[in-house]
N, C-alpha and C positions, 0 to 999 in steps of 0.2 A: 504493500500500500504506500509506503514512504517513497518508493521509486516513482509513483504516479503523481506525486506532489511536485509540480513544475512551475505553476503560475506564480506571479509575484503577489497577487491578492486573491483571497477567497471570501466572497460575500456570504453572509449568513442569511437565513430567511426568518420569517415570523417577526416577533417583536424586536429582533436585532437586524432587520433587513438593511439598515444603513451602516452596519458595522462589518468590517472586513478583518480577516486574519492575514498576517504576512505568511510567507512560506515557512519561516522558522516557527512561528506560532502554530501553524497548522500541523507541522511535524511534531511539535511538542505535545499538543493536545491529543493527537493520535496515539503517541507513545504512552501518555498518561492513561488514556482509555484502555490501553492494552495491559495496564497494570505495572508498567515499568517505574522504577524509582528514579529520582533526580540523577543519581550517579549513573544508572543504566542508560537513561536518556542521553546524557552527555556522551557516553561511549558510542552509542548508536549514531548520534548526530556529529560526532567528532568535535565537540566543543566542551568547555569546562562546565563543572557543576554550577558555578556561579552564573554563567551565561544562561543556563537552563532555568535557574531560579529567577533570574531577572526577567526572562521571557514569560514565565508563568505569572510573575507579579504584574507585568504589563497586561497580560490576558485578564487577570482578576480585576484590574482597574477598568479595562475596556468593557467587560461584561458585568461589572458591578457585583463581584463575587467576593466571598471571604475565605472559601475553602476550595481545594482542588476538586473535590467531588461535585461542587456546584458547576465548575467549568465543564465537567463531563456531562452533567445533566443538561446544561444549555446546549452543548454541542449535539446531544441526542435530540433534544427538542427541535433544534433548527435543521435536523436532517444531515448534519455534517459528518456524523460517524456512521451513516448508513452503510451496511455491508462490512463493517470492520469487526473482526472476531477478537474476543479477548484471548490473551495468551497467559498461561500460568507459568510464572518464572520460578525456577528452583533457586532458593537463596542459600 
């Protein structure tokens, strides 16, 4: 799924129809939805943990959320995560 993320902006639908996600934000929220930790997301995306945390903080501000789980709920509500299967990660 991450290999399919190529556009620079991804507009959401529903109550967030005027809100867009950047490529990095889209990749991060997909990884979150698949159950990856910040450290794991950083490894997958080839960026630092701090970069991932910053990206998620920006997403929470954009979507008026306080928790990562709310980000996932909104992404599901807007149809952004349609077709994405969760992955169980062995820790």
